[in-house]
C-alpha positions, 0 to 999 in steps of 0.5 A: 500499499506504498503508493496510496499511503503516500498520497494518503499522507500528502493530502489529509481530510478532518471529519467534522463531528457535532455531537454530546455534551460534556460530562454525564449531562444529558441534552434537554430533548432526550428523555432521561430514562434512555440509556445512553451506551459507549461503544466497545474498545476496538478489537483491531485497528488498521495501521495505515491511516486514510485521508478521507472516509465518508459514512457509506465508503466502507462495505464488509465482505463475507470473510471479514474483509473490507473495500474502502472507498476514499473519494479524495484520493480516488482510490479503492482499497480491499483491507485485510484487518486480521492480516493488517494488509491491503491492496488497491482494487481497479485503477483510475480511468474512464476505461470499461473497468476504471473509476473517476471518483468512487463516491459509495459503496452499495452491497448486492447479491453473491458479495458483489459491490457497486462503486457509485463513480461520480467522475465517470457518472456511472457505477463500477461492479466488483466481484466477491474479491473486489476484482472489476468486472464491467461499469454500468450506466442505468437508463433514467430516462422518464424515471421519477417524472424526469427528475433524475440523472446520473448525478443523483446517486443511489442512497442504498441497495438490497440483496437482490441488487435493486437500487434506492434513490431520492428523486430531487425537486426539479426545474419547470419548464417556465424556467422556475423551480419546484417548491413542493415539500415531498420527493419520492423514493424510487426503486430500480432494478437494475436487470429490468430497467423497472422503476417503482415509487416505494414512498414519499418523504418530506424534504425542504424543496428548492428555493431560488433567488437572485444574488448580484445577478446570479440565480442561486438554488438552494435546498430549504433556503440552504439552511442546515437545520430545516427539518426533513424525513431521512431513510435508509435500506436494509438488505431485505429491501425494507426502506426505513424513513425517519419522520421529523414531525412527528419523529417516528419511524415508518417501515416500507416494506417491498410490497409497498405496505407500511408499518408505522412506530409510536412516536419516539419521545422528543422534546423540541429545544429552541435554537440558540445563538450558539447553535446557529454560530456552530452551524456556520462553522461546520459550514465553513470547514466543509467548504474547506474540505471542498476546496481540496477535492477534484473531479474526473469527467468522463471526457477525461477532463478534471475539475480542480480543486476550487477556491474558497468563495464567501457565502452569505450568512445562513438564514431562514433558521427554524424555531427549534432544532428538529430531532436528528440531523439532515443529510445522507448518512444521517440515518443507517440501516445495519444488517442485524435490522438495527436503525442508527438515527444521529440526534442533534444536540445543543451547541458545544456537545461533544462526539456523536449521539445516534438513536438505536431503533429496533425492528418495530421502530421502539428506541432501545438506547442511545449510543454516544460516540467519542469525540472526532470519530464517525461510523464509516460502515457496519458489518453483520456483527461489527461496527467500523468507524474512523477516528481523526487524530491531531494530524487529521489522519483517519484510523479505521477501527473495528468494534465488535 
């Protein structure tokens, strides 16, 4: 792993974590009777650090090895934690078995993996050994009312190899933008090309405005605390939707029927100036991270790392914080049927707090991750985290 290690050490990303309160005090919106647990210490840590690992960028194979995607360095690794070794998978490029920018890892049948390749706007298929087999570009004509494009990556997959995508609001024919507050969850069958609408989720919708002569389009006014529903997919094809009002879980079964949980206890708390300042800092760090990333396009050209552009202050804050953070990766489905929902806490909280919810939608307990730690993937009997050290290097850890 000498080549990748050199590149990983050359450019490093930090994982921005917002989370819990110091000491034993629980935030106001968490019921006092819900037990809070810590993850057990890792049983193994991988010696070589990684530069960037986002939630969903790790996939465990049946034999315990894991595939890791590094979008920043444009690398795919097959890591053997038991032996402490790794090898690089496939290679960068636009050929039939190459990738441009590995973004998400989607488990499918037979221990195979679909890699969402943002750079080439397609998917790369890996077999059970991590070998590149072929690439696939879905035909999305007419899907989701014409709202999908190849820049809309799948959010999840099931064991049958079907992909699940959220259809975003889209531009109207007159040039205006949709403001509806719902989006469809679509299930795509790769073999038949069939697309089914599984459910609808409440979203912020698109908002269009003009600033300095330029039209700006943002979701929900661009405020990260705007409440919306989030969702994840289990291997058996169940879709779990975390509803924000009221806070509950809807389980959409493969046949389209829905099972709704009882409301989960949640007491809204007012957004303070400290909350607003913290979100501004999160956005600043995220912008710095995006500055260091480049994207290779299908024609071979590259969008170079950008420059920091001044952004206006966040506006349209809701009166209270929603129960959970919006965004891909805020709701996670474990293969064992557990659902993890990342909670929002008061400003200054340390670490990350998750609700752990069972297959009926009942809140069993909460799990707190230590500071500078993020969940990067799940296995059948393991949780994988990435921990950022003081130099910004990310260490992969497995917790049994």
